[in-house]
C-alpha positions as CSV (number, residue, x, y, z in Angstrom):
1,X,-6.0,-108.0,-148.0
2,X,-8.3,-109.6,-150.5
3,X,-10.9,-109.9,-147.2
4,X,-11.2,-106.1,-147.9
5,X,-13.2,-106.7,-150.3
6,X,-15.9,-108.4,-147.6
7,X,-18.0,-105.5,-146.7
8,X,-16.1,-103.1,-148.7
9,X,-15.7,-99.8,-147.4
10,X,-12.5,-98.1,-149.1
11,X,-14.5,-96.0,-150.6
12,X,-15.7,-93.0,-148.6
13,X,-19.7,-94.7,-150.3
14,X,-18.7,-97.6,-147.6
15,X,-21.1,-99.2,-150.0
16,X,-20.5,-102.6,-147.6
17,X,-21.6,-104.8,-150.0
18,X,-19.3,-108.4,-150.8
19,X,-17.3,-108.1,-153.5
20,X,-15.8,-111.3,-152.6
21,X,-18.6,-113.0,-153.5
22,X,-19.6,-111.6,-157.5
23,X,-21.9,-108.6,-155.5
24,X,-20.9,-104.5,-156.7
25,X,-20.8,-101.5,-155.3
26,X,-21.1,-98.2,-156.2
27,X,-17.7,-98.2,-158.1
28,X,-19.1,-100.8,-160.7
29,X,-17.3,-103.4,-159.5
30,X,-16.7,-106.9,-157.8
31,X,-13.7,-107.4,-156.5
32,X,-12.0,-109.4,-159.6
33,X,-8.8,-106.8,-160.7
34,X,-9.8,-105.2,-164.2
35,X,-8.1,-103.1,-166.4
36,X,-8.7,-100.9,-169.9
37,X,-5.4,-100.0,-170.6
38,X,-1.7,-100.1,-169.4
39,X,1.1,-97.2,-171.6
40,X,2.9,-94.9,-172.0
41,X,0.6,-91.3,-171.8
42,X,1.6,-88.0,-172.7
43,X,-0.3,-85.8,-171.2
44,X,0.1,-85.9,-167.5
45,X,2.1,-83.1,-166.7
46,X,5.1,-82.0,-168.0
47,X,7.3,-83.2,-164.9
48,X,5.6,-86.8,-164.9
49,X,4.6,-87.8,-168.5
50,X,8.3,-85.5,-169.3
51,X,9.5,-86.6,-173.0
52,X,8.9,-90.7,-173.0
53,X,5.6,-91.0,-171.3
54,X,3.6,-92.0,-167.5
55,X,3.5,-95.4,-167.4
56,X,-0.2,-95.4,-166.6
57,X,-3.0,-97.7,-166.1
58,X,-6.1,-96.8,-166.4
59,X,-8.6,-99.5,-164.1
60,X,-12.0,-100.0,-164.9
61,X,-15.1,-98.5,-163.0
62,X,-14.6,-95.3,-160.3
63,X,-16.3,-94.0,-156.4
64,X,-17.4,-91.4,-157.9
65,X,-19.7,-90.9,-161.7
66,X,-19.2,-87.1,-162.4
67,X,-21.8,-86.4,-165.1
68,X,-18.6,-84.5,-166.9
69,X,-16.3,-87.3,-167.0
70,X,-13.9,-87.5,-169.8
71,X,-13.2,-91.2,-168.9
72,X,-17.0,-92.5,-169.2
73,X,-16.7,-95.2,-170.5
74,X,-14.0,-97.1,-168.6
75,X,-16.0,-95.4,-165.3
76,X,-18.7,-96.9,-165.5
77,X,-17.5,-99.8,-165.3
78,X,-18.1,-101.7,-168.3
79,X,-15.0,-102.2,-170.1
80,X,-11.8,-103.5,-169.5
81,X,-9.9,-106.9,-169.4
82,X,-9.6,-109.1,-166.4
83,X,-6.1,-109.8,-165.1
84,X,-4.5,-111.3,-161.8
85,X,-2.0,-109.6,-159.0
86,X,0.9,-111.2,-161.2
87,X,-0.2,-109.6,-164.1
88,X,0.1,-106.6,-162.8
89,X,2.8,-106.6,-160.8
90,X,5.1,-107.4,-165.0
91,X,2.5,-104.4,-166.5
92,X,4.4,-102.4,-163.7
93,X,7.7,-103.9,-165.0
94,X,7.5,-103.5,-168.7
95,X,6.6,-100.2,-168.6
96,X,9.5,-99.1,-166.3
97,X,11.7,-102.0,-169.2
98,X,9.1,-99.4,-171.7
99,X,11.4,-95.8,-170.4
100,X,8.1,-95.0,-168.1
101,X,8.9,-92.2,-166.0
102,X,6.7,-93.3,-163.4
103,X,4.0,-96.1,-162.6
104,X,0.5,-94.0,-162.8
105,X,-2.7,-95.6,-161.1
106,X,-5.7,-93.7,-162.4
107,X,-9.3,-94.7,-160.6
108,X,-7.6,-97.1,-158.7
109,X,-9.2,-96.5,-155.3
110,X,-11.8,-99.7,-155.8
111,X,-8.7,-101.5,-156.3
112,X,-6.6,-101.0,-153.5
113,X,-5.7,-104.2,-152.0
114,X,-4.9,-105.7,-155.2
115,X,-2.5,-103.0,-155.3
116,X,-0.8,-102.7,-152.9
117,X,0.3,-106.6,-153.0
118,X,1.1,-105.9,-157.1
119,X,3.5,-102.6,-155.9
120,X,5.3,-105.2,-153.1
121,X,6.2,-107.7,-155.6
122,X,6.7,-105.2,-158.0
123,X,9.6,-103.6,-155.4
124,X,10.9,-106.5,-154.4
125,X,11.3,-107.5,-158.5
126,X,13.2,-104.3,-159.9
127,X,10.7,-101.3,-159.5
128,X,12.8,-98.4,-159.0
129,X,10.1,-95.4,-160.5
130,X,8.3,-93.2,-159.1
131,X,4.4,-94.8,-158.4
132,X,2.3,-91.7,-159.3
133,X,-1.2,-92.5,-157.3
134,X,-4.1,-90.4,-159.6
135,X,-7.5,-90.2,-157.6
136,X,-10.4,-87.9,-158.0
137,X,-10.0,-86.8,-154.9
138,X,-12.7,-89.0,-153.3
139,X,-10.4,-91.1,-150.5
140,X,-10.7,-92.1,-146.8
141,X,-8.0,-91.2,-144.5
142,X,-7.6,-95.5,-143.9
143,X,-7.4,-96.6,-147.2
144,X,-4.7,-94.5,-147.8
145,X,-2.6,-95.3,-145.4
146,X,-2.0,-99.2,-146.6
147,X,0.1,-96.9,-149.5
148,X,1.8,-95.4,-147.1
149,X,6.0,-96.8,-148.1
150,X,5.1,-97.5,-151.4
151,X,3.2,-94.7,-153.5
152,X,6.1,-91.1,-154.3
153,X,3.9,-88.7,-155.5
154,X,-0.1,-87.9,-155.0
155,X,-2.1,-86.8,-157.6
156,X,-5.2,-86.5,-156.4
157,X,-8.2,-83.5,-157.6
158,X,-10.4,-81.5,-155.4
159,X,-12.6,-80.2,-157.9
160,X,-15.2,-78.3,-155.5
161,X,-15.8,-76.0,-152.4
162,X,-19.4,-76.5,-153.0
163,X,-21.8,-78.5,-151.5
164,X,-24.1,-78.6,-154.1
165,X,-22.0,-78.7,-157.2
166,X,-20.6,-82.0,-155.2
167,X,-23.9,-83.3,-154.8
168,X,-24.8,-82.5,-158.5
169,X,-22.1,-83.6,-160.6
170,X,-21.0,-86.7,-158.5
171,X,-23.1,-87.4,-156.5
172,X,-21.1,-86.6,-153.2
173,X,-22.3,-84.1,-151.3
174,X,-19.4,-84.4,-149.0
175,X,-17.0,-84.1,-151.6
176,X,-15.1,-80.6,-150.5
177,X,-14.9,-82.0,-147.2
178,X,-13.6,-86.1,-147.8
179,X,-10.5,-83.8,-150.0
180,X,-9.9,-82.0,-147.1
181,X,-9.0,-84.7,-145.3
182,X,-7.3,-86.8,-147.9
183,X,-4.4,-84.7,-149.3
184,X,-3.4,-83.9,-146.2
185,X,-2.9,-87.6,-145.6
186,X,-1.2,-86.8,-148.4
187,X,0.7,-84.3,-148.0
188,X,2.0,-86.3,-144.3
189,X,2.7,-89.5,-146.2
190,X,5.4,-87.8,-148.5
191,X,6.0,-83.5,-147.8
192,X,7.2,-81.7,-150.3
193,X,7.4,-82.3,-154.4
194,X,11.3,-83.3,-154.6
195,X,12.8,-83.5,-158.8
196,X,15.9,-84.9,-160.3
197,X,18.2,-82.9,-162.5
198,X,15.4,-83.3,-165.6
199,X,12.7,-82.2,-163.8
200,X,10.6,-85.1,-163.7
201,X,8.3,-85.5,-159.8
202,X,10.4,-88.0,-157.9
203,X,7.6,-87.2,-154.7
204,X,5.4,-84.7,-153.4
205,X,1.6,-83.7,-154.2
206,X,0.5,-81.8,-157.1
207,X,-3.3,-81.4,-156.1
208,X,-5.3,-80.5,-160.0
209,X,-8.1,-78.4,-160.1
210,X,-10.6,-78.5,-163.1
211,X,-12.3,-75.9,-163.7
212,X,-16.0,-75.6,-165.5
213,X,-18.0,-73.5,-167.8
214,X,-19.8,-71.1,-165.5
215,X,-18.0,-72.3,-162.0
216,X,-15.5,-68.9,-161.4
217,X,-16.4,-68.6,-158.6
218,X,-16.7,-72.0,-157.1
219,X,-12.3,-73.0,-158.4
220,X,-11.8,-69.5,-156.2
221,X,-12.7,-71.2,-153.5
222,X,-10.5,-74.2,-153.3
223,X,-7.2,-72.3,-154.5
224,X,-7.8,-70.7,-151.4
225,X,-8.4,-73.5,-149.7
226,X,-5.3,-74.9,-150.9
227,X,-3.8,-72.1,-150.6
228,X,-4.0,-71.0,-147.4
229,X,-3.6,-74.9,-145.8
230,X,-0.3,-75.5,-147.7
231,X,1.6,-72.1,-149.8
232,X,4.0,-73.7,-151.4
233,X,4.6,-77.1,-150.3
234,X,2.7,-78.3,-152.4
235,X,1.6,-78.3,-156.4
236,X,-1.3,-76.7,-158.2
237,X,-2.5,-78.3,-161.4
238,X,-5.0,-75.0,-163.1
239,X,-6.9,-77.3,-165.6
240,X,-9.4,-75.6,-168.9
241,X,-10.0,-79.2,-170.3
242,X,-13.0,-79.6,-169.5
243,X,-15.1,-81.4,-172.3
244,X,-18.2,-81.4,-172.1
245,X,-19.9,-84.7,-173.7
246,X,-22.4,-86.5,-171.7
247,X,-23.1,-84.2,-169.5
248,X,-24.6,-81.7,-171.6
249,X,-27.9,-84.3,-170.8
250,X,-27.9,-83.3,-167.2
251,X,-26.6,-79.9,-166.9
252,X,-27.2,-77.8,-169.8
253,X,-24.9,-74.8,-168.3
254,X,-21.7,-77.5,-168.9
255,X,-22.8,-78.1,-172.6
256,X,-20.2,-75.5,-173.3
257,X,-16.2,-75.5,-172.9
258,X,-14.4,-73.6,-170.3
259,X,-14.4,-69.4,-172.1
260,X,-10.7,-68.3,-172.3
261,X,-12.1,-65.1,-169.9
262,X,-13.5,-67.4,-167.1
263,X,-9.8,-70.0,-166.8
264,X,-8.1,-66.7,-167.5
265,X,-10.3,-65.1,-164.3
266,X,-9.0,-68.3,-162.1
267,X,-6.2,-68.1,-162.9
268,X,-5.5,-64.5,-161.9
269,X,-6.4,-64.7,-158.7
270,X,-3.8,-68.1,-158.8
271,X,-1.0,-64.8,-159.2
272,X,-3.0,-62.3,-156.5
273,X,-3.5,-65.1,-153.7
274,X,0.7,-66.1,-154.7
275,X,-0.1,-69.5,-156.1
276,X,3.8,-69.7,-157.5
277,X,4.2,-74.4,-158.1
278,X,1.6,-74.9,-160.2
279,X,0.4,-75.3,-163.6
280,X,-1.5,-74.1,-166.8
281,X,-2.8,-75.0,-169.4
282,X,-2.5,-73.6,-172.7
283,X,-3.8,-74.0,-175.9
284,X,-6.8,-75.3,-177.3
285,X,-6.8,-78.4,-174.8
286,X,-10.8,-79.6,-174.7
287,X,-10.1,-82.1,-177.0
288,X,-11.8,-85.4,-177.8
289,X,-7.6,-86.3,-178.7
290,X,-6.5,-86.1,-174.9
291,X,-8.8,-89.0,-174.2
292,X,-6.7,-92.0,-175.0
293,X,-8.1,-95.3,-177.0
294,X,-9.3,-97.7,-173.8
295,X,-8.6,-101.0,-175.9
296,X,-7.3,-103.0,-173.5
297,X,-4.4,-102.1,-174.8
298,X,-0.8,-103.2,-172.9
299,X,-2.7,-105.8,-171.0
């Protein structure tokens, strides 16, 4: 499977570079697997983190590079520690032993061959907790199909409906069309959400949408599409935690936090649509404390 790194087309960028030979694509990484953190994480949706935490593995590099990314330190690919497949397998099992509710793979797309092999090995060695695929929503259907039977929960973003926003904020004018196709494939693979007796998700799709300042109308279009397409067969997480970090340098209209009025308008719209399966963020969510230290912990 590692031959997929040569002339790499794992993500929609389809750079075509030979990462096996040390070339770097849009993701910023060669074929050498690099992790920035592997630890219990308490700040996901309640049905993912629970009280024990989600066994979160942060991969270095990213296929999107959103200008406002709160994980920019690892997204640009400059941080992280190199590991091999066997160590990644061990990390999954270590997190399970620590009591993690699931294995949570964050920005994993550009390392799919490594992940598939490590998950297969871990499951053969006793990995029993659900596997969560935590992604920006910019995925190729063909790549997602490599994960069928290995991933239990998909946790994608649907960031924008607007072509202009996709282009200016994520360098991806085709973002919305790609996200629609990828979410459809995720739903096909895992079906409707199922929870255990503690309320922890065992399988299903939770789509995240981060409401951005000045973009209430675009948020409404995203929610309308998701509900009209999937109804309550998915969960929708409406997030308010936008944190102005680097974005203010390139996009002045993103230089402030989201207002309570903006967020409430989007939530009210969701309620009026009929969305019942969802998550909201309450209180002061836009804090840098939500960003974990990418110090190679657990790697």
